[in-house]
C-alpha positions as protocol buffer text, in pm:
chain_id: "A"
residue {
  index: 1
  type: UNK
  ca { x: 852 y: 278 z: 1951 }
}
residue {
  index: 2
  type: UNK
  ca { x: 515 y: 118 z: 2049 }
}
residue {
  index: 3
  type: UNK
  ca { x: 322 y: 422 z: 1926 }
}
residue {
  index: 4
  type: UNK
  ca { x: 466 y: 380 z: 1586 }
}
residue {
  index: 5
  type: UNK
  ca { x: 326 y: 38 z: 1571 }
}
residue {
  index: 6
  type: UNK
  ca { x: -35 y: 126 z: 1556 }
}
residue {
  index: 7
  type: UNK
  ca { x: -28 y: 325 z: 1245 }
}
residue {
  index: 8
  type: UNK
  ca { x: -360 y: 497 z: 1339 }
}
residue {
  index: 9
  type: UNK
  ca { x: -410 y: 750 z: 1614 }
}
residue {
  index: 10
  type: UNK
  ca { x: -616 y: 687 z: 1917 }
}
residue {
  index: 11
  type: UNK
  ca { x: -835 y: 1002 z: 1953 }
}
residue {
  index: 12
  type: UNK
  ca { x: -994 y: 1157 z: 2258 }
}
residue {
  index: 13
  type: UNK
  ca { x: -958 y: 1134 z: 2635 }
}
residue {
  index: 14
  type: UNK
  ca { x: -857 y: 810 z: 2793 }
}
residue {
  index: 15
  type: UNK
  ca { x: -801 y: 644 z: 3118 }
}
residue {
  index: 16
  type: UNK
  ca { x: -475 y: 441 z: 3143 }
}
residue {
  index: 17
  type: UNK
  ca { x: -417 y: 132 z: 3363 }
}
residue {
  index: 18
  type: UNK
  ca { x: -75 y: -22 z: 3387 }
}
residue {
  index: 19
  type: UNK
  ca { x: -7 y: -380 z: 3484 }
}
residue {
  index: 20
  type: UNK
  ca { x: 344 y: -528 z: 3472 }
}
residue {
  index: 21
  type: UNK
  ca { x: 376 y: -904 z: 3508 }
}
residue {
  index: 22
  type: UNK
  ca { x: 714 y: -1076 z: 3520 }
}
residue {
  index: 23
  type: UNK
  ca { x: 747 y: -1457 z: 3524 }
}
residue {
  index: 24
  type: UNK
  ca { x: 1080 y: -1645 z: 3555 }
}
residue {
  index: 25
  type: UNK
  ca { x: 994 y: -2017 z: 3533 }
}
residue {
  index: 26
  type: UNK
  ca { x: 1242 y: -2310 z: 3491 }
}
residue {
  index: 27
  type: UNK
  ca { x: 1165 y: -2566 z: 3223 }
}
residue {
  index: 28
  type: UNK
  ca { x: 1065 y: -2913 z: 3338 }
}
residue {
  index: 29
  type: UNK
  ca { x: 1411 y: -3040 z: 3235 }
}
residue {
  index: 30
  type: UNK
  ca { x: 1577 y: -2762 z: 3440 }
}
residue {
  index: 31
  type: UNK
  ca { x: 1803 y: -2658 z: 3140 }
}
residue {
  index: 32
  type: UNK
  ca { x: 1642 y: -2349 z: 3021 }
}
residue {
  index: 33
  type: UNK
  ca { x: 1475 y: -2045 z: 3173 }
}
residue {
  index: 34
  type: UNK
  ca { x: 1192 y: -1862 z: 3014 }
}
residue {
  index: 35
  type: UNK
  ca { x: 1147 y: -1494 z: 3098 }
}
residue {
  index: 36
  type: UNK
  ca { x: 830 y: -1335 z: 3007 }
}
residue {
  index: 37
  type: UNK
  ca { x: 772 y: -968 z: 3057 }
}
residue {
  index: 38
  type: UNK
  ca { x: 411 y: -827 z: 2985 }
}
residue {
  index: 39
  type: UNK
  ca { x: 346 y: -463 z: 2989 }
}
residue {
  index: 40
  type: UNK
  ca { x: -16 y: -373 z: 2949 }
}
residue {
  index: 41
  type: UNK
  ca { x: -170 y: -22 z: 2915 }
}
residue {
  index: 42
  type: UNK
  ca { x: -554 y: -13 z: 2855 }
}
residue {
  index: 43
  type: UNK
  ca { x: -675 y: 310 z: 2714 }
}
residue {
  index: 44
  type: UNK
  ca { x: -1051 y: 383 z: 2659 }
}
residue {
  index: 45
  type: UNK
  ca { x: -1102 y: 645 z: 2379 }
}
residue {
  index: 46
  type: UNK
  ca { x: -1387 y: 823 z: 2229 }
}
residue {
  index: 47
  type: UNK
  ca { x: -1366 y: 844 z: 1836 }
}
residue {
  index: 48
  type: UNK
  ca { x: -1559 y: 1061 z: 1615 }
}
residue {
  index: 49
  type: UNK
  ca { x: -1844 y: 902 z: 1409 }
}
residue {
  index: 50
  type: UNK
  ca { x: -1748 y: 788 z: 1062 }
}
residue {
  index: 51
  type: UNK
  ca { x: -1402 y: 657 z: 1124 }
}
residue {
  index: 52
  type: UNK
  ca { x: -1355 y: 302 z: 1001 }
}
residue {
  index: 53
  type: UNK
  ca { x: -1300 y: 15 z: 1259 }
}
residue {
  index: 54
  type: UNK
  ca { x: -954 y: -49 z: 1113 }
}
residue {
  index: 55
  type: UNK
  ca { x: -847 y: 310 z: 1217 }
}
residue {
  index: 56
  type: UNK
  ca { x: -989 y: 294 z: 1565 }
}
residue {
  index: 57
  type: UNK
  ca { x: -815 y: 192 z: 1888 }
}
residue {
  index: 58
  type: UNK
  ca { x: -1087 y: 240 z: 2164 }
}
residue {
  index: 59
  type: UNK
  ca { x: -915 y: -17 z: 2400 }
}
residue {
  index: 60
  type: UNK
  ca { x: -539 y: -59 z: 2389 }
}
residue {
  index: 61
  type: UNK
  ca { x: -256 y: -260 z: 2538 }
}
residue {
  index: 62
  type: UNK
  ca { x: 123 y: -216 z: 2490 }
}
residue {
  index: 63
  type: UNK
  ca { x: 325 y: -527 z: 2536 }
}
residue {
  index: 64
  type: UNK
  ca { x: 721 y: -535 z: 2548 }
}
residue {
  index: 65
  type: UNK
  ca { x: 892 y: -875 z: 2533 }
}
residue {
  index: 66
  type: UNK
  ca { x: 1257 y: -962 z: 2524 }
}
residue {
  index: 67
  type: UNK
  ca { x: 1434 y: -1293 z: 2486 }
}
residue {
  index: 68
  type: UNK
  ca { x: 1765 y: -1448 z: 2394 }
}
residue {
  index: 69
  type: UNK
  ca { x: 1852 y: -1445 z: 2025 }
}
residue {
  index: 70
  type: UNK
  ca { x: 1793 y: -1769 z: 1823 }
}
residue {
  index: 71
  type: UNK
  ca { x: 1916 y: -1891 z: 1485 }
}
residue {
  index: 72
  type: UNK
  ca { x: 1562 y: -1933 z: 1358 }
}
residue {
  index: 73
  type: UNK
  ca { x: 1259 y: -1733 z: 1475 }
}
residue {
  index: 74
  type: UNK
  ca { x: 892 y: -1850 z: 1413 }
}
residue {
  index: 75
  type: UNK
  ca { x: 613 y: -1579 z: 1415 }
}
residue {
  index: 76
  type: UNK
  ca { x: 262 y: -1681 z: 1422 }
}
residue {
  index: 77
  type: UNK
  ca { x: 78 y: -1358 z: 1351 }
}
residue {
  index: 78
  type: UNK
  ca { x: -280 y: -1254 z: 1272 }
}
residue {
  index: 79
  type: UNK
  ca { x: -471 y: -941 z: 1188 }
}
residue {
  index: 80
  type: UNK
  ca { x: -251 y: -630 z: 1218 }
}
residue {
  index: 81
  type: UNK
  ca { x: 74 y: -479 z: 1087 }
}
residue {
  index: 82
  type: UNK
  ca { x: 401 y: -674 z: 1112 }
}
residue {
  index: 83
  type: UNK
  ca { x: 750 y: -534 z: 1104 }
}
residue {
  index: 84
  type: UNK
  ca { x: 1066 y: -747 z: 1140 }
}
residue {
  index: 85
  type: UNK
  ca { x: 1391 y: -572 z: 1144 }
}
residue {
  index: 86
  type: UNK
  ca { x: 1748 y: -701 z: 1171 }
}
residue {
  index: 87
  type: UNK
  ca { x: 1995 y: -512 z: 1381 }
}
residue {
  index: 88
  type: UNK
  ca { x: 2380 y: -552 z: 1415 }
}
residue {
  index: 89
  type: UNK
  ca { x: 2540 y: -597 z: 1741 }
}
residue {
  index: 90
  type: UNK
  ca { x: 2240 y: -717 z: 1933 }
}
residue {
  index: 91
  type: UNK
  ca { x: 2206 y: -1066 z: 2108 }
}
residue {
  index: 92
  type: UNK
  ca { x: 1850 y: -1034 z: 2196 }
}
residue {
  index: 93
  type: UNK
  ca { x: 1492 y: -1057 z: 2042 }
}
residue {
  index: 94
  type: UNK
  ca { x: 1287 y: -743 z: 2118 }
}
residue {
  index: 95
  type: UNK
  ca { x: 923 y: -744 z: 2042 }
}
residue {
  index: 96
  type: UNK
  ca { x: 697 y: -429 z: 2073 }
}
residue {
  index: 97
  type: UNK
  ca { x: 324 y: -476 z: 2032 }
}
residue {
  index: 98
  type: UNK
  ca { x: 13 y: -278 z: 2021 }
}
residue {
  index: 99
  type: UNK
  ca { x: -308 y: -460 z: 2092 }
}
residue {
  index: 100
  type: UNK
  ca { x: -631 y: -269 z: 1986 }
}
residue {
  index: 101
  type: UNK
  ca { x: -992 y: -378 z: 2031 }
}
residue {
  index: 102
  type: UNK
  ca { x: -1348 y: -237 z: 2017 }
}
residue {
  index: 103
  type: UNK
  ca { x: -1425 y: -337 z: 2379 }
}
residue {
  index: 104
  type: UNK
  ca { x: -1244 y: -452 z: 2691 }
}
residue {
  index: 105
  type: UNK
  ca { x: -1358 y: -816 z: 2647 }
}
residue {
  index: 106
  type: UNK
  ca { x: -1198 y: -854 z: 2306 }
}
residue {
  index: 107
  type: UNK
  ca { x: -892 y: -666 z: 2431 }
}
residue {
  index: 108
  type: UNK
  ca { x: -845 y: -912 z: 2714 }
}
residue {
  index: 109
  type: UNK
  ca { x: -875 y: -1204 z: 2459 }
}
residue {
  index: 110
  type: UNK
  ca { x: -569 y: -1064 z: 2280 }
}
residue {
  index: 111
  type: UNK
  ca { x: -235 y: -1198 z: 2379 }
}
residue {
  index: 112
  type: UNK
  ca { x: 128 y: -1201 z: 2259 }
}
residue {
  index: 113
  type: UNK
  ca { x: 392 y: -1445 z: 2382 }
}
residue {
  index: 114
  type: UNK
  ca { x: 760 y: -1501 z: 2322 }
}
residue {
  index: 115
  type: UNK
  ca { x: 875 y: -1857 z: 2416 }
}
residue {
  index: 116
  type: UNK
  ca { x: 1232 y: -1952 z: 2299 }
}
residue {
  index: 117
  type: UNK
  ca { x: 1226 y: -1931 z: 1924 }
}
residue {
  index: 118
  type: UNK
  ca { x: 853 y: -1867 z: 1896 }
}
residue {
  index: 119
  type: UNK
  ca { x: 635 y: -1547 z: 1890 }
}
residue {
  index: 120
  type: UNK
  ca { x: 263 y: -1615 z: 1898 }
}
residue {
  index: 121
  type: UNK
  ca { x: -43 y: -1407 z: 1891 }
}
residue {
  index: 122
  type: UNK
  ca { x: -389 y: -1517 z: 2033 }
}
residue {
  index: 123
  type: UNK
  ca { x: -715 y: -1354 z: 1912 }
}
residue {
  index: 124
  type: UNK
  ca { x: -1083 y: -1378 z: 1993 }
}
residue {
  index: 125
  type: UNK
  ca { x: -1283 y: -1629 z: 1805 }
}
residue {
  index: 126
  type: UNK
  ca { x: -1328 y: -1374 z: 1524 }
}
residue {
  index: 127
  type: UNK
  ca { x: -1016 y: -1212 z: 1394 }
}
residue {
  index: 128
  type: UNK
  ca { x: -973 y: -858 z: 1234 }
}
residue {
  index: 129
  type: UNK
  ca { x: -1286 y: -647 z: 1174 }
}
residue {
  index: 130
  type: UNK
  ca { x: -1645 y: -774 z: 1177 }
}
residue {
  index: 131
  type: UNK
  ca { x: -1926 y: -511 z: 1173 }
}
residue {
  index: 132
  type: UNK
  ca { x: -1839 y: -220 z: 1421 }
}
residue {
  index: 133
  type: UNK
  ca { x: -1619 y: -477 z: 1630 }
}
residue {
  index: 134
  type: UNK
  ca { x: -1247 y: -533 z: 1578 }
}
residue {
  index: 135
  type: UNK
  ca { x: -940 y: -680 z: 1727 }
}
residue {
  index: 136
  type: UNK
  ca { x: -582 y: -644 z: 1607 }
}
residue {
  index: 137
  type: UNK
  ca { x: -227 y: -675 z: 1706 }
}
residue {
  index: 138
  type: UNK
  ca { x: 47 y: -460 z: 1554 }
}
residue {
  index: 139
  type: UNK
  ca { x: 393 y: -606 z: 1599 }
}
residue {
  index: 140
  type: UNK
  ca { x: 747 y: -468 z: 1568 }
}
residue {
  index: 141
  type: UNK
  ca { x: 1014 y: -724 z: 1608 }
}
residue {
  index: 142
  type: UNK
  ca { x: 1387 y: -662 z: 1632 }
}
residue {
  index: 143
  type: UNK
  ca { x: 1638 y: -941 z: 1589 }
}
residue {
  index: 144
  type: UNK
  ca { x: 2008 y: -1012 z: 1516 }
}
residue {
  index: 145
  type: UNK
  ca { x: 2082 y: -957 z: 1144 }
}
residue {
  index: 146
  type: UNK
  ca { x: 2161 y: -1324 z: 1051 }
}
residue {
  index: 147
  type: UNK
  ca { x: 1829 y: -1451 z: 1199 }
}
residue {
  index: 148
  type: UNK
  ca { x: 1633 y: -1695 z: 975 }
}
residue {
  index: 149
  type: UNK
  ca { x: 1271 y: -1569 z: 1002 }
}
residue {
  index: 150
  type: UNK
  ca { x: 965 y: -1783 z: 947 }
}
residue {
  index: 151
  type: UNK
  ca { x: 618 y: -1619 z: 952 }
}
residue {
  index: 152
  type: UNK
  ca { x: 283 y: -1803 z: 940 }
}
residue {
  index: 153
  type: UNK
  ca { x: -63 y: -1682 z: 903 }
}
residue {
  index: 154
  type: UNK
  ca { x: 3 y: -1323 z: 867 }
}
residue {
  index: 155
  type: UNK
  ca { x: -291 y: -1089 z: 784 }
}
residue {
  index: 156
  type: UNK
  ca { x: -207 y: -726 z: 719 }
}
residue {
  index: 157
  type: UNK
  ca { x: 86 y: -535 z: 587 }
}
residue {
  index: 158
  type: UNK
  ca { x: 430 y: -701 z: 639 }
}
residue {
  index: 159
  type: UNK
  ca { x: 771 y: -554 z: 613 }
}
residue {
  index: 160
  type: UNK
  ca { x: 1094 y: -762 z: 656 }
}
residue {
  index: 161
  type: UNK
  ca { x: 1434 y: -585 z: 646 }
}
residue {
  index: 162
  type: UNK
  ca { x: 1788 y: -691 z: 707 }
}
residue {
  index: 163
  type: UNK
  ca { x: 1757 y: -1035 z: 842 }
}
residue {
  index: 164
  type: UNK
  ca { x: 1872 y: -1381 z: 715 }
}
residue {
  index: 165
  type: UNK
  ca { x: 1659 y: -1632 z: 518 }
}
residue {
  index: 166
  type: UNK
  ca { x: 1290 y: -1555 z: 513 }
}
residue {
  index: 167
  type: UNK
  ca { x: 985 y: -1799 z: 481 }
}
residue {
  index: 168
  type: UNK
  ca { x: 638 y: -1653 z: 456 }
}
residue {
  index: 169
  type: UNK
  ca { x: 339 y: -1907 z: 475 }
}
residue {
  index: 170
  type: UNK
  ca { x: -22 y: -1837 z: 418 }
}
residue {
  index: 171
  type: UNK
  ca { x: 13 y: -1470 z: 426 }
}
residue {
  index: 172
  type: UNK
  ca { x: -244 y: -1198 z: 308 }
}
residue {
  index: 173
  type: UNK
  ca { x: -183 y: -838 z: 265 }
}
residue {
  index: 174
  type: UNK
  ca { x: 95 y: -645 z: 114 }
}
residue {
  index: 175
  type: UNK
  ca { x: 457 y: -763 z: 179 }
}
residue {
  index: 176
  type: UNK
  ca { x: 786 y: -580 z: 136 }
}
residue {
  index: 177
  type: UNK
  ca { x: 1112 y: -800 z: 187 }
}
residue {
  index: 178
  type: UNK
  ca { x: 1439 y: -618 z: 158 }
}
residue {
  index: 179
  type: UNK
  ca { x: 1809 y: -689 z: 215 }
}
residue {
  index: 180
  type: UNK
  ca { x: 1764 y: -1047 z: 333 }
}
residue {
  index: 181
  type: UNK
  ca { x: 1893 y: -1389 z: 238 }
}
residue {
  index: 182
  type: UNK
  ca { x: 1694 y: -1642 z: 49 }
}
residue {
  index: 183
  type: UNK
  ca { x: 1308 y: -1611 z: 31 }
}
residue {
  index: 184
  type: UNK
  ca { x: 1027 y: -1862 z: 5 }
}
residue {
  index: 185
  type: UNK
  ca { x: 674 y: -1752 z: -3 }
}
residue {
  index: 186
  type: UNK
  ca { x: 400 y: -2016 z: 20 }
}
residue {
  index: 187
  type: UNK
  ca { x: 21 y: -1949 z: -38 }
}
residue {
  index: 188
  type: UNK
  ca { x: 44 y: -1573 z: -24 }
}
residue {
  index: 189
  type: UNK
  ca { x: -212 y: -1318 z: -128 }
}
residue {
  index: 190
  type: UNK
  ca { x: -168 y: -953 z: -183 }
}
residue {
  index: 191
  type: UNK
  ca { x: 115 y: -736 z: -348 }
}
residue {
  index: 192
  type: UNK
  ca { x: 471 y: -878 z: -302 }
}
residue {
  index: 193
  type: UNK
  ca { x: 803 y: -686 z: -341 }
}
residue {
  index: 194
  type: UNK
  ca { x: 1132 y: -845 z: -288 }
}
residue {
  index: 195
  type: UNK
  ca { x: 1450 y: -641 z: -319 }
}
residue {
  index: 196
  type: UNK
  ca { x: 1821 y: -739 z: -260 }
}
residue {
  index: 197
  type: UNK
  ca { x: 1788 y: -1111 z: -184 }
}
residue {
  index: 198
  type: UNK
  ca { x: 2123 y: -1285 z: -124 }
}
residue {
  index: 199
  type: UNK
  ca { x: 2014 y: -1631 z: -235 }
}
residue {
  index: 200
  type: UNK
  ca { x: 1721 y: -1788 z: -428 }
}
residue {
  index: 201
  type: UNK
  ca { x: 1371 y: -1651 z: -432 }
}
residue {
  index: 202
  type: UNK
  ca { x: 1071 y: -1892 z: -472 }
}
residue {
  index: 203
  type: UNK
  ca { x: 709 y: -1800 z: -477 }
}
residue {
  index: 204
  type: UNK
  ca { x: 449 y: -2091 z: -462 }
}
residue {
  index: 205
  type: UNK
  ca { x: 77 y: -2027 z: -509 }
}
residue {
  index: 206
  type: UNK
  ca { x: 92 y: -1651 z: -488 }
}
residue {
  index: 207
  type: UNK
  ca { x: -175 y: -1407 z: -595 }
}
residue {
  index: 208
  type: UNK
  ca { x: -140 y: -1038 z: -652 }
}
residue {
  index: 209
  type: UNK
  ca { x: 133 y: -830 z: -815 }
}
residue {
  index: 210
  type: UNK
  ca { x: 496 y: -932 z: -763 }
}
residue {
  index: 211
  type: UNK
  ca { x: 810 y: -720 z: -803 }
}
residue {
  index: 212
  type: UNK
  ca { x: 1147 y: -896 z: -753 }
}
residue {
  index: 213
  type: UNK
  ca { x: 1472 y: -702 z: -785 }
}
residue {
  index: 214
  type: UNK
  ca { x: 1824 y: -772 z: -704 }
}
residue {
  index: 215
  type: UNK
  ca { x: 1865 y: -1155 z: -650 }
}
residue {
  index: 216
  type: UNK
  ca { x: 2205 y: -1316 z: -627 }
}
residue {
  index: 217
  type: UNK
  ca { x: 2056 y: -1659 z: -698 }
}
residue {
  index: 218
  type: UNK
  ca { x: 1769 y: -1784 z: -913 }
}
residue {
  index: 219
  type: UNK
  ca { x: 1401 y: -1703 z: -917 }
}
residue {
  index: 220
  type: UNK
  ca { x: 1111 y: -1963 z: -947 }
}
residue {
  index: 221
  type: UNK
  ca { x: 751 y: -1870 z: -948 }
}
residue {
  index: 222
  type: UNK
  ca { x: 479 y: -2147 z: -940 }
}
residue {
  index: 223
  type: UNK
  ca { x: 112 y: -2106 z: -969 }
}
residue {
  index: 224
  type: UNK
  ca { x: 97 y: -1721 z: -956 }
}
residue {
  index: 225
  type: UNK
  ca { x: -145 y: -1480 z: -1068 }
}
residue {
  index: 226
  type: UNK
  ca { x: -111 y: -1103 z: -1119 }
}
residue {
  index: 227
  type: UNK
  ca { x: 156 y: -894 z: -1283 }
}
residue {
  index: 228
  type: UNK
  ca { x: 517 y: -1002 z: -1259 }
}
residue {
  index: 229
  type: UNK
  ca { x: 818 y: -786 z: -1283 }
}
residue {
  index: 230
  type: UNK
  ca { x: 1166 y: -940 z: -1234 }
}
residue {
  index: 231
  type: UNK
  ca { x: 1492 y: -752 z: -1264 }
}
residue {
  index: 232
  type: UNK
  ca { x: 1866 y: -805 z: -1208 }
}
residue {
  index: 233
  type: UNK
  ca { x: 1899 y: -1178 z: -1126 }
}
residue {
  index: 234
  type: UNK
  ca { x: 2229 y: -1360 z: -1093 }
}
residue {
  index: 235
  type: UNK
  ca { x: 2085 y: -1695 z: -1171 }
}
residue {
  index: 236
  type: UNK
  ca { x: 1802 y: -1828 z: -1384 }
}
residue {
  index: 237
  type: UNK
  ca { x: 1421 y: -1742 z: -1382 }
}
residue {
  index: 238
  type: UNK
  ca { x: 1158 y: -1999 z: -1424 }
}
residue {
  index: 239
  type: UNK
  ca { x: 787 y: -1916 z: -1419 }
}
residue {
  index: 240
  type: UNK
  ca { x: 512 y: -2222 z: -1399 }
}
residue {
  index: 241
  type: UNK
  ca { x: 140 y: -2247 z: -1379 }
}
residue {
  index: 242
  type: UNK
  ca { x: 69 y: -1876 z: -1380 }
}
residue {
  index: 243
  type: UNK
  ca { x: -272 y: -1699 z: -1450 }
}
residue {
  index: 244
  type: UNK
  ca { x: -372 y: -1366 z: -1606 }
}
residue {
  index: 245
  type: UNK
  ca { x: -134 y: -1071 z: -1590 }
}
residue {
  index: 246
  type: UNK
  ca { x: 189 y: -950 z: -1763 }
}
residue {
  index: 247
  type: UNK
  ca { x: 539 y: -1076 z: -1725 }
}
residue {
  index: 248
  type: UNK
  ca { x: 834 y: -839 z: -1746 }
}
residue {
  index: 249
  type: UNK
  ca { x: 1195 y: -988 z: -1705 }
}
residue {
  index: 250
  type: UNK
  ca { x: 1514 y: -790 z: -1747 }
}
residue {
  index: 251
  type: UNK
  ca { x: 1895 y: -830 z: -1672 }
}
residue {
  index: 252
  type: UNK
  ca { x: 1910 y: -1208 z: -1615 }
}
residue {
  index: 253
  type: UNK
  ca { x: 2259 y: -1379 z: -1609 }
}
residue {
  index: 254
  type: UNK
  ca { x: 2105 y: -1725 z: -1659 }
}
residue {
  index: 255
  type: UNK
  ca { x: 1808 y: -1876 z: -1846 }
}
residue {
  index: 256
  type: UNK
  ca { x: 1445 y: -1768 z: -1874 }
}
residue {
  index: 257
  type: UNK
  ca { x: 1179 y: -2037 z: -1881 }
}
residue {
  index: 258
  type: UNK
  ca { x: 807 y: -1972 z: -1890 }
}
residue {
  index: 259
  type: UNK
  ca { x: 612 y: -2303 z: -1919 }
}
residue {
  index: 260
  type: UNK
  ca { x: 247 y: -2152 z: -1924 }
}
residue {
  index: 261
  type: UNK
  ca { x: 118 y: -2005 z: -2240 }
}
residue {
  index: 262
  type: UNK
  ca { x: -192 y: -1836 z: -2088 }
}
residue {
  index: 263
  type: UNK
  ca { x: -4 y: -1516 z: -2009 }
}
residue {
  index: 264
  type: UNK
  ca { x: -156 y: -1193 z: -2153 }
}
residue {
  index: 265
  type: UNK
  ca { x: 196 y: -1087 z: -2249 }
}
residue {
  index: 266
  type: UNK
  ca { x: 563 y: -1174 z: -2178 }
}
residue {
  index: 267
  type: UNK
  ca { x: 843 y: -924 z: -2226 }
}
residue {
  index: 268
  type: UNK
  ca { x: 1217 y: -968 z: -2159 }
}
residue {
  index: 269
  type: UNK
  ca { x: 1547 y: -809 z: -2233 }
}
residue {
  index: 270
  type: UNK
  ca { x: 1904 y: -869 z: -2143 }
}
residue {
  index: 271
  type: UNK
  ca { x: 1872 y: -1244 z: -2078 }
}
residue {
  index: 272
  type: UNK
  ca { x: 2218 y: -1385 z: -2115 }
}
residue {
  index: 273
  type: UNK
  ca { x: 2117 y: -1751 z: -2106 }
}
residue {
  index: 274
  type: UNK
  ca { x: 1867 y: -1960 z: -2290 }
}
residue {
  index: 275
  type: UNK
  ca { x: 1520 y: -1816 z: -2348 }
}
residue {
  index: 276
  type: UNK
  ca { x: 1234 y: -2075 z: -2352 }
}
residue {
  index: 277
  type: UNK
  ca { x: 889 y: -1915 z: -2392 }
}
residue {
  index: 278
  type: UNK
  ca { x: 549 y: -2025 z: -2537 }
}
residue {
  index: 279
  type: UNK
  ca { x: 584 y: -1914 z: -2895 }
}
residue {
  index: 280
  type: UNK
  ca { x: 233 y: -1753 z: -2917 }
}
residue {
  index: 281
  type: UNK
  ca { x: 318 y: -1526 z: -2624 }
}
residue {
  index: 282
  type: UNK
  ca { x: 681 y: -1437 z: -2718 }
}
residue {
  index: 283
  type: UNK
  ca { x: 760 y: -1057 z: -2744 }
}
residue {
  index: 284
  type: UNK
  ca { x: 1104 y: -896 z: -2712 }
}
residue {
  index: 285
  type: UNK
  ca { x: 1457 y: -1010 z: -2777 }
}
residue {
  index: 286
  type: UNK
  ca { x: 1740 y: -1174 z: -2581 }
}
residue {
  index: 287
  type: UNK
  ca { x: 2096 y: -1068 z: -2576 }
}
C-alpha cells in the first residue's frame, strides 16, 4: 500500500535501513493510552538527470500508524498527496505515509504522528520544492465510513471518498471529494470537484474551477473565482461575491440566486424554484 502513495518511482540502486520504534505511554491523567508505531525505511537512490524534484525520491521513509477510531479526525498536512478513504467494518484509523526528500538531513526533519484524533505532519523550515531540494509527505488514511474529517493546510492533490462530513481549510492543489456527508471548503485554491454529498455544500473564498454534482441539501458559494458547474441539487443554490468565469447550473429542486453581476456568463436550466439573477447577465430559462 505504501508504494502506491508516492506516485512517482524511486529509480536506481538503494541501500535500505529499517528502524521500528514502538511507544506505549499512559497519559498524565492515566485515562488513555497512546500507541505510536513508526516504521522508517531510508533509501538512497540515484536518479537520471532532468527529472523534476517533484518526481524524485532520493531519500525515503515509510511510516505506518494505527489508532482507535474517533468520531472526528483532524489532519494537518503539507506538501504531498493526501488520500482519505472510508471503510466499513473497521474500528481503527490506519495511516500509511511515504516521506521523500533530496537529502538525509531534510528526510530526518520530516515526521508523521497520530495522537488521538489528530494526524500531524512536520516539515523542514522550507516546504515542498525549492531549487534542487525538496521534501514531501504522501499520506493515505483509512477511517470508519462515518468519520467527520477536517483537513488543514493541505498542499498537493487531495482525494476524499466514503467518509462523513468534510471540512477543508487553507488547501491548495486539486481536490476530489466524493460520497461524503456535508462539505465545507474555506480558503481553497485549485480545482475542486464534489460528487454525491449527503448534506449541504459550502465553498468560502475559493479560487479555481468548481464542479459540484449530486447534493441532497443546498449549495452556497461565497467569494469564488473560476468556472462553476453545479448539477443535481436537492435544495437551493446561492452564489455570492464571485469573480471572472462562467456559471452553469442545472437540475435544482429549490431556488437559484446569484447576487454578483460581474460574471462573464450565467446559464441555467431545470430550476424548479425561484430564479434571481443579475438581469444584464441572465441567459437561459427556468422550468
